[in-house]
C-alpha positions as CSV (number, residue, x, y, z in Angstrom):
1,X,105.1,192.5,-231.3
2,X,104.9,189.1,-232.8
3,X,103.0,187.7,-235.7
4,X,101.0,184.4,-236.1
5,X,103.7,182.0,-237.0
6,X,106.0,183.1,-234.2
7,X,103.1,183.0,-231.7
8,X,102.3,179.4,-232.5
9,X,105.9,178.6,-231.6
10,X,105.8,180.6,-228.4
11,X,102.4,179.3,-227.4
12,X,103.8,175.8,-227.6
13,X,106.4,176.6,-225.0
14,X,104.1,177.9,-222.4
15,X,101.3,177.4,-220.8
16,X,106.6,221.7,-203.0
17,X,103.6,220.4,-201.1
18,X,102.5,216.7,-201.4
19,X,102.0,213.5,-199.6
20,X,104.3,210.6,-199.7
21,X,104.2,207.2,-198.4
22,X,107.0,204.8,-198.6
23,X,104.9,202.5,-200.8
24,X,101.4,201.1,-201.2
25,X,100.7,198.2,-198.9
26,X,100.6,194.5,-199.6
27,X,100.7,193.7,-203.3
28,X,101.6,197.3,-204.2
29,X,105.4,198.0,-204.7
30,X,107.0,198.8,-201.4
31,X,104.5,197.0,-199.2
32,X,105.6,194.7,-196.4
33,X,107.6,191.8,-197.8
34,X,106.8,192.8,-201.4
35,X,108.6,194.3,-204.3
36,X,110.2,197.7,-203.3
37,X,109.1,200.9,-204.9
38,X,111.2,203.1,-207.1
39,X,112.4,206.2,-205.3
40,X,113.8,209.6,-206.2
41,X,116.8,211.4,-204.6
42,X,114.5,212.8,-201.9
43,X,113.4,209.3,-200.9
44,X,109.9,209.7,-202.2
45,X,108.2,206.7,-203.8
46,X,107.6,207.2,-207.5
47,X,104.9,206.0,-209.9
48,X,105.8,206.3,-213.6
49,X,103.1,206.4,-216.2
50,X,104.0,207.0,-219.8
51,X,104.9,205.9,-223.3
52,X,107.7,204.8,-225.5
53,X,109.0,207.5,-227.9
54,X,110.8,206.4,-231.0
55,X,112.0,207.1,-234.5
56,X,113.1,203.8,-236.1
57,X,112.7,204.9,-239.7
58,X,115.2,207.8,-239.9
59,X,119.0,207.6,-239.8
60,X,122.0,209.9,-240.4
61,X,121.0,213.5,-240.7
62,X,117.3,212.7,-240.3
63,X,117.8,210.5,-237.2
64,X,115.2,211.3,-234.5
65,X,113.4,213.8,-236.7
66,X,110.1,212.0,-236.1
67,X,110.3,212.9,-232.4
68,X,109.1,216.5,-231.7
69,X,108.4,218.7,-228.8
70,X,104.7,218.0,-229.4
71,X,105.2,214.4,-228.2
72,X,106.1,215.6,-224.7
73,X,103.7,218.5,-224.5
74,X,100.8,216.2,-225.5
75,X,101.9,213.4,-223.1
76,X,102.1,215.8,-220.2
77,X,98.7,217.4,-221.1
78,X,97.1,214.0,-220.7
79,X,98.7,213.4,-217.3
80,X,101.8,211.3,-218.2
81,X,105.1,211.8,-216.5
82,X,107.4,209.2,-218.2
83,X,109.0,208.4,-221.6
84,X,111.2,205.6,-222.7
85,X,113.3,207.1,-225.4
86,X,114.7,204.6,-228.0
87,X,118.3,205.3,-229.1
88,X,120.4,203.1,-231.4
89,X,124.0,202.1,-231.0
90,X,124.3,202.1,-234.8
91,X,123.5,205.8,-234.7
92,X,125.6,206.6,-231.7
93,X,128.7,204.9,-233.1
94,X,128.3,204.4,-236.9
95,X,132.0,203.5,-237.2
96,X,134.1,201.8,-234.7
97,X,135.3,204.4,-232.2
98,X,133.5,207.2,-234.2
99,X,130.8,208.7,-232.0
100,X,128.2,210.9,-233.6
101,X,128.2,214.3,-231.9
102,X,125.2,215.4,-234.1
103,X,123.2,212.4,-232.8
104,X,124.0,213.0,-229.2
105,X,123.0,216.7,-229.6
106,X,119.6,215.5,-231.0
107,X,119.2,213.2,-228.0
108,X,120.0,216.2,-225.7
109,X,117.4,218.3,-227.5
110,X,114.8,215.7,-226.8
111,X,115.8,215.5,-223.2
112,X,115.4,219.3,-223.0
113,X,111.8,219.0,-224.2
114,X,111.1,216.3,-221.7
115,X,112.5,218.6,-218.9
116,X,110.4,221.5,-220.1
117,X,107.2,219.4,-219.6
118,X,108.4,217.6,-216.4
119,X,108.7,214.2,-218.0
120,X,111.3,211.7,-216.7
121,X,113.2,209.8,-219.4
122,X,114.6,206.3,-219.6
123,X,117.2,206.1,-222.3
124,X,116.8,202.7,-224.0
125,X,119.6,201.2,-226.0
126,X,117.2,199.6,-228.5
127,X,117.7,196.7,-230.9
128,X,115.3,194.8,-233.1
129,X,116.6,191.5,-234.6
130,X,120.1,192.6,-233.6
131,X,120.6,195.5,-236.1
132,X,121.2,196.9,-239.6
133,X,123.0,193.8,-240.8
134,X,119.6,192.1,-240.8
135,X,117.5,195.1,-242.0
136,X,116.6,196.5,-238.5
137,X,118.1,198.9,-236.0
138,X,120.4,198.4,-233.0
139,X,123.9,196.9,-232.9
140,X,126.1,198.4,-235.7
141,X,127.1,196.3,-238.7
142,X,130.8,196.6,-237.7
143,X,129.9,194.8,-234.5
144,X,127.9,192.0,-236.2
145,X,129.6,188.6,-236.6
146,X,127.8,185.7,-238.1
147,X,130.5,183.2,-239.0
148,X,128.9,183.0,-242.4
149,X,125.7,181.4,-241.1
150,X,122.6,181.9,-243.2
151,X,119.9,184.6,-242.7
152,X,116.5,184.5,-244.4
153,X,114.3,187.5,-243.9
154,X,110.7,187.0,-242.8
155,X,109.0,190.3,-243.8
156,X,105.6,189.1,-242.6
157,X,106.9,187.7,-239.3
158,X,109.9,189.8,-238.2
159,X,110.1,188.3,-234.7
160,X,110.9,184.8,-236.2
161,X,114.1,186.4,-237.6
162,X,115.5,186.1,-234.1
163,X,115.7,182.4,-234.7
164,X,117.8,182.6,-237.9
165,X,121.2,181.1,-237.4
166,X,123.1,184.3,-238.4
167,X,121.2,186.4,-235.9
168,X,121.6,183.9,-233.1
169,X,125.4,183.7,-233.7
170,X,125.7,187.5,-233.7
171,X,124.3,187.6,-230.2
172,X,126.7,185.0,-229.0
173,X,129.6,187.0,-230.4
174,X,128.3,190.2,-228.7
175,X,128.1,188.4,-225.4
176,X,131.4,186.5,-225.7
177,X,133.9,188.4,-227.8
178,X,136.1,190.5,-225.6
179,X,136.5,193.4,-228.1
180,X,132.8,193.6,-228.6
181,X,132.3,193.6,-224.8
182,X,134.7,196.5,-224.5
183,X,133.0,198.4,-227.4
184,X,129.5,198.0,-225.9
185,X,130.8,199.2,-222.5
186,X,132.5,202.2,-224.1
187,X,129.3,203.2,-225.9
188,X,127.5,203.2,-222.5
189,X,130.3,205.2,-220.9
190,X,129.8,207.8,-223.7
191,X,126.1,208.0,-223.1
192,X,126.3,208.1,-219.3
193,X,129.1,210.7,-219.4
194,X,127.1,212.9,-221.8
195,X,123.8,212.8,-220.0
196,X,124.6,212.0,-216.3
197,X,123.7,215.6,-215.2
198,X,120.6,216.1,-217.4
199,X,117.6,216.6,-215.0
200,X,115.3,214.7,-217.3
201,X,117.3,211.4,-217.2
202,X,115.9,208.8,-214.8
203,X,118.0,205.9,-215.9
204,X,119.4,203.7,-218.7
205,X,117.9,200.5,-220.2
206,X,121.0,198.6,-221.1
207,X,119.5,196.6,-224.1
208,X,116.1,196.1,-225.5
209,X,114.6,192.6,-225.7
210,X,117.9,190.7,-225.7
211,X,117.9,187.3,-227.3
212,X,120.6,184.6,-227.9
213,X,121.6,181.4,-229.5
214,X,119.7,178.1,-228.9
215,X,121.6,174.9,-228.5
216,X,120.5,171.9,-230.7
217,X,117.5,170.2,-229.2
218,X,117.0,172.9,-226.6
219,X,113.5,174.0,-225.8
220,X,112.9,177.8,-225.9
221,X,112.2,178.3,-222.2
222,X,115.3,176.4,-221.3
223,X,117.4,178.4,-223.7
224,X,116.0,181.7,-222.5
225,X,116.8,180.9,-218.9
226,X,120.3,179.8,-219.8
227,X,121.0,182.9,-221.9
228,X,119.7,185.1,-219.1
229,X,121.9,183.3,-216.5
230,X,125.1,182.7,-218.4
231,X,125.2,185.7,-220.9
232,X,122.9,188.5,-219.9
233,X,123.7,188.5,-216.2
234,X,127.5,189.0,-216.7
235,X,126.8,191.5,-219.6
236,X,124.6,193.6,-217.3
237,X,127.2,193.6,-214.6
238,X,129.8,194.8,-217.1
239,X,127.6,197.5,-218.5
240,X,126.5,198.6,-215.1
241,X,130.1,199.1,-214.2
242,X,130.6,201.1,-217.4
243,X,127.7,203.4,-216.6
244,X,128.9,203.8,-213.0
245,X,132.3,205.0,-214.2
246,X,130.5,208.1,-215.4
247,X,127.1,208.3,-213.6
248,X,126.8,207.3,-209.9
249,X,123.1,208.1,-209.4
250,X,120.8,207.2,-212.2
251,X,118.8,203.9,-212.2
252,X,119.9,201.0,-214.3
253,X,117.2,199.0,-216.0
254,X,117.7,195.4,-217.0
255,X,115.4,193.2,-219.2
256,X,114.9,189.5,-219.5
257,X,114.5,187.9,-222.9
258,X,111.0,188.6,-224.3
259,X,110.1,185.0,-223.7
260,X,109.0,186.1,-220.2
261,X,105.9,187.4,-222.0
262,X,104.7,183.8,-222.3
263,X,104.8,183.3,-218.6
264,X,108.3,181.9,-218.4
265,X,110.2,183.0,-215.2
266,X,113.6,184.6,-215.9
267,X,116.9,183.0,-215.2
268,X,118.7,186.3,-214.6
269,X,121.1,186.3,-211.7
270,X,122.3,189.0,-209.3
271,X,123.2,192.4,-210.8
272,X,125.7,193.9,-208.4
273,X,124.5,197.5,-208.4
274,X,122.5,199.4,-205.7
275,X,120.1,201.0,-208.1
276,X,118.7,198.3,-210.5
277,X,115.2,198.1,-211.9
278,X,113.7,195.0,-213.5
279,X,112.1,196.0,-216.8
280,X,110.3,193.2,-218.5
281,X,107.9,193.7,-221.4
282,X,104.2,192.7,-221.2
283,X,103.1,191.2,-224.6
284,X,100.9,188.2,-225.3
285,X,101.8,186.2,-228.3
286,X,98.3,185.5,-229.5
287,X,97.2,189.1,-229.1
288,X,100.2,190.3,-231.0
289,X,99.1,188.0,-233.8
290,X,95.8,189.8,-233.9
291,X,93.7,187.7,-231.6
292,X,91.3,189.2,-229.1
293,X,91.9,189.0,-225.3
294,X,90.8,185.7,-223.8
295,X,90.0,186.3,-220.1
296,X,89.6,182.5,-219.5
297,X,93.2,181.8,-220.7
298,X,94.6,183.3,-217.5
299,X,97.5,185.0,-219.3
300,X,97.6,188.1,-217.2
301,X,97.7,186.0,-214.0
302,X,100.4,183.7,-215.3
303,X,102.5,186.6,-216.5
304,X,102.2,188.4,-213.1
305,X,103.2,185.2,-211.3
306,X,106.2,184.7,-213.6
307,X,107.4,188.3,-213.6
308,X,107.3,189.0,-209.8
309,X,109.5,186.2,-208.5
310,X,112.8,187.7,-209.6
311,X,112.3,191.2,-208.3
312,X,111.0,189.8,-205.0
313,X,114.0,187.7,-204.6
314,X,116.4,190.4,-205.6
315,X,114.6,193.2,-203.7
316,X,114.5,195.5,-206.7
317,X,111.6,197.7,-208.3
318,X,109.8,196.8,-211.4
319,X,108.9,199.1,-214.3
320,X,107.3,197.5,-217.4
321,X,109.1,198.9,-220.4
322,X,106.6,198.1,-223.1
323,X,103.1,196.9,-223.3
324,X,99.9,197.2,-225.3
325,X,98.2,195.1,-228.0
326,X,98.3,195.9,-231.7
327,X,94.5,195.6,-232.2
328,X,93.0,197.6,-229.3
329,X,89.4,197.7,-230.6
330,X,88.4,194.1,-230.5
331,X,85.4,193.1,-228.3
332,X,87.3,192.1,-225.2
333,X,90.0,194.8,-225.3
334,X,88.2,197.1,-222.9
335,X,88.3,194.3,-220.3
336,X,91.9,193.7,-221.2
337,X,92.9,197.3,-220.4
338,X,91.1,197.2,-217.1
339,X,92.6,194.0,-216.0
340,X,96.1,194.7,-217.3
341,X,96.2,198.1,-215.6
342,X,95.0,196.6,-212.3
343,X,97.7,193.9,-212.6
344,X,100.5,196.4,-213.4
345,X,99.5,198.5,-210.4
346,X,99.8,195.4,-208.1
347,X,103.5,194.9,-208.6
348,X,105.1,197.6,-210.6
349,X,106.3,201.2,-210.0
350,X,105.0,202.1,-213.4
351,X,105.1,201.4,-217.1
352,X,105.6,202.8,-220.6
353,X,103.0,201.9,-223.2
354,X,104.0,201.2,-226.8
355,X,104.0,203.7,-228.4
356,X,103.3,207.5,-228.4
357,X,102.6,208.3,-232.0
358,X,99.8,209.8,-234.1
359,X,98.0,207.3,-236.3
360,X,97.0,203.7,-236.3
361,X,98.7,200.4,-235.3
362,X,100.3,200.6,-231.9
363,X,99.9,204.4,-231.7
364,X,98.4,205.8,-228.5
365,X,96.5,208.6,-230.2
366,X,95.1,209.3,-233.6
367,X,96.1,212.1,-236.0
368,X,94.0,214.6,-234.0
369,X,95.7,213.7,-230.7
370,X,92.6,211.9,-229.3
371,X,93.1,208.5,-227.6
372,X,92.5,205.5,-229.8
373,X,89.8,203.1,-228.7
374,X,90.3,201.8,-225.1
375,X,93.7,203.5,-224.7
376,X,92.0,206.4,-222.8
377,X,91.9,203.9,-219.8
378,X,95.7,204.5,-219.5
379,X,95.0,208.1,-218.4
380,X,93.9,207.9,-214.7
381,X,94.9,209.6,-211.4
382,X,98.0,208.3,-209.7
383,X,100.4,209.4,-207.0
384,X,103.5,210.4,-209.0
385,X,105.6,210.9,-205.8
386,X,104.7,210.1,-202.2
387,X,106.6,211.3,-199.2
388,X,105.7,208.8,-196.5
389,X,104.3,205.3,-196.0
390,X,101.4,204.2,-198.1
391,X,98.5,202.2,-196.7
392,X,96.0,202.5,-199.6
393,X,96.7,203.5,-203.2
394,X,93.6,202.6,-205.3
395,X,91.7,203.8,-208.4
396,X,88.2,202.7,-209.2
397,X,87.6,203.0,-212.9
398,X,83.9,202.5,-212.6
399,X,83.4,205.6,-210.4
400,X,86.5,207.5,-211.4
401,X,87.5,207.8,-207.7
402,X,91.1,207.7,-206.6
403,X,92.1,207.3,-202.9
404,X,95.5,207.6,-201.3
405,X,96.1,206.9,-197.6
406,X,99.6,207.3,-196.2
407,X,101.6,208.1,-193.1
408,X,103.7,211.2,-193.9
409,X,107.4,210.9,-193.6
410,X,109.3,212.4,-190.7
411,X,110.9,215.0,-192.9
412,X,108.4,217.5,-194.5
413,X,108.1,217.0,-198.2
414,X,105.5,217.3,-201.0
415,X,103.5,214.5,-202.4
416,X,102.3,214.9,-206.0
417,X,99.1,213.4,-207.4
418,X,98.8,213.6,-211.2
419,X,95.3,214.1,-212.6
420,X,94.5,213.7,-216.3
421,X,91.9,215.8,-218.1
422,X,88.3,214.9,-217.1
423,X,85.0,215.8,-218.7
424,X,83.9,217.9,-215.7
425,X,87.1,218.3,-213.8
426,X,88.2,216.9,-210.4
427,X,87.4,217.6,-206.8
428,X,90.2,217.0,-204.2
429,X,89.5,216.3,-200.5
430,X,92.4,215.9,-198.1
431,X,91.7,214.6,-194.5
432,X,94.4,215.1,-191.9
433,X,96.9,217.9,-191.0
434,X,98.0,218.8,-194.5
435,X,97.8,221.7,-197.0
436,X,97.1,221.3,-200.7
437,X,97.6,223.8,-203.5
438,X,94.2,223.3,-205.0
439,X,90.8,221.8,-204.2
440,X,89.4,221.6,-207.7
441,X,90.7,221.1,-211.2
442,X,88.8,222.5,-214.2
443,X,87.2,220.4,-216.9
444,X,89.5,219.3,-219.7
445,X,92.8,220.1,-218.0
446,X,95.5,218.0,-216.4
447,X,97.1,219.0,-213.1
448,X,99.7,217.9,-210.6
449,X,98.2,218.4,-207.1
450,X,100.7,219.0,-204.4
451,X,100.1,218.1,-200.7
452,X,102.3,219.0,-197.8
453,X,101.5,217.0,-194.6
454,X,102.6,217.4,-191.0
455,X,105.5,214.9,-190.4
456,X,104.2,211.6,-189.2
457,X,100.5,212.5,-189.8
458,X,98.0,210.1,-191.3
459,X,96.6,211.6,-194.5
460,X,93.8,210.6,-196.8
461,X,93.5,212.2,-200.2
462,X,90.3,211.4,-202.2
463,X,90.0,212.5,-205.8
464,X,86.5,212.4,-207.4
465,X,85.1,213.5,-210.7
466,X,83.1,216.7,-210.5
467,X,79.5,216.4,-211.6
468,X,77.7,218.5,-214.2
469,X,75.7,221.4,-212.9
């Protein structure tokens, strides 16, 4: 979410039934020699499709009040199974060592709604421009140290505030000051201890869009890789240890700096934890400034190339934590959504669009709950969980046909295929020794189709739109 002035700077730097399959082949996560897929505690390969859920406006007694049960009911009704929930350290610990029991109860209530609608949640420790000391949300004021350096607000270009001297120095202190390191780790222990057993919790995103301090004369890509290597990598290892002191099972999500969105490979090092997910964001500077998608610029291709090297080398899954342009109705945006969704499917285990709200701007749906222009493309069939080894996992948006081919795992388990509402409904055909809980889905309804295959069998599931009578 950048504006024009920042974009120019960034542009200058870059050019109970079911099927499963270990993972889709080749370029799909989990394929031979590729990026591994995300898995659940039953060993099934997961696909996450969903949206960010947030309340940045309200604090104190009103914190999180903008998030309601309706958010989760409506997401599930459109076929989504994943939410990235924004929480703020300044709400969790408004005073040093003073954790808000009321805020944690509100988070738990939201998780209960997610569980009710079978939506998995990533708890994201969010920050924008560090925190309240600079007019935003995130790291508490008591944990903000600027050494008296200046800060000038940029109300029309908030992302450029990351380059203000006071903000950059605050990040340095967060990464380097031992007492702040301990405080951040304690905050994560509190969260993990409170929510480790909640069935809706998939994992924890340790910090949103981290930035840092540039050295004099240093170019932005060089600074980003240095910050990722020298400050973010040790921070993530510290925080992973803090989470593991309370929660041994949930996934830990790590982000590079947002500069990766301009096609800059990350400098992150090894995170020494067995359940790490790489969670970059997928934003293009020019489009965030209001420009239309330019297919000839090759941005999607350069981003995909830049973002896949690290998880391939580390052998960890990818889930894109935020994506989606501000102006989704420009002439080329339909093509953008088609090409972006195809790219995300090639290398990631899923994504969370920005953002599930009811209105304009970045909102997924309007005030009536209908998808805003082009965002309906995000609702398509997908294999939410696969018990086996996938050979083909493909959706053709032109025909609306989804096809999944897999070799069932040796231990019987269900594969789950999520179908969004369709004008005329869906028809399900399963070839091979398997049982399914339905062969048709009625018009206008979403459904999770469950398939149970004979162990080791080759199964083909084909989902096609029903035709009008």
